[in-house]
N, C-alpha and C positions, 0 to 999 in steps of 0.2 A: 342568607346564611349558607345554604347548599350550594350555591353558585360559588361562593368563595372557597369552600371545601373542595370542590371539584377542579377550580382554577390553581389551588396550592398543590394537588396531587398530579395535575398536567406538569406543573412547573417542576416539581422534584423529579418526576418521571423523566423529563427532556434533561434535566442537569445531570442525572446519573447517566443517561444514555451518552451525552457528550462526554462526560468525564471517562467512560469507557473506551469510547472511539479515540480520545487523545491520549490515554495511558498507553505507555508501550507494552505491546504483548496482551494487550486487552482482547484484541480481535484475532489472535491466532486460531487457526483451525487445525485440525489433525484429521487426515482422509483415513476411515477405517479400511478402505480397499488397499491403498498403495503404501500408507503410512508416513506419507510427506506432510511436513508441517508448513503452511503458508499463511500469508497475511490476508484476512478476509474481510478487512474494512471496507473495500470497495466491491464486495460480492453483494449481490441482489438476492435477497431470500423471501420467497413468497410465504414460506412456512417457517415460523420460528416461536419457541417458547423458551423464555430465558435465554440461556446459554446454549440452547439446543436449536440448530438451524439446518436447513436443507439448503445445501451449497453444491456448485460444481467444483470439483478439485482441478487446478491447473495443469497438474502433473500428469494424470491419467484421465482426465476428462469426464470421470463419473460423478453423477450426481446423486449424492447420499445424504442423509442426515448425520450432522457432525457437531461435535461438542466444540464450543469456543471458549475463550479465557483460559487456555492451556498455558503452560509454564515451558513448555519444551522448546528448544531454539528452532529458528526458522531452517528448513532444509530445501525450499524451494524459492527462487529458481536455484539451479545448481552454480556453484561458483564459476564454471566456465562461461555460463549464459550471462551472469552478471558482468563479467569483464566484456563480453561481445557486445553488450547493450551500449556501453559508454567508451568506445576506443577512442585513443586520443589521435586525432587525426593531425597528420603532419601537412603543413601548405606546400602547394606545388611550387616549382621553381617559377612560374608565371606570378603566382600571388605573391611569393617572395621578393621578386624584381618591383612589382607595383608598389609593396609596402616600401622597400627601399627609396624609390623614386619619390613617393608620398613624403617620406621622413627627410629627404634631402633638401625639400623646398623651404624648410624652416632651418637648416643650418646656416650659420654665419659664415661669410666668406670673407 
């Protein structure tokens, strides 16, 4: 009987953790030193008690105890960094020529 109770508690705890990991904004953390809000879902924290975790801030690099599950909008990474991570790459002239030659193989003459 005791084993069943423990199993149910573990399953419920895992389900709640998975829900909060998937829920948008559930793992947002706000750095008390610089004030940036960032997604902490992939941050490793050796120390945590509920929503309070010890995390390294990506903006200032300081490790501190932060509160998670906050509702503030994300402020990290800055917009210019977001844009620089996924620049639209233009194909070179050589790549365009190769593509044109490849496509011309299938044209009807």
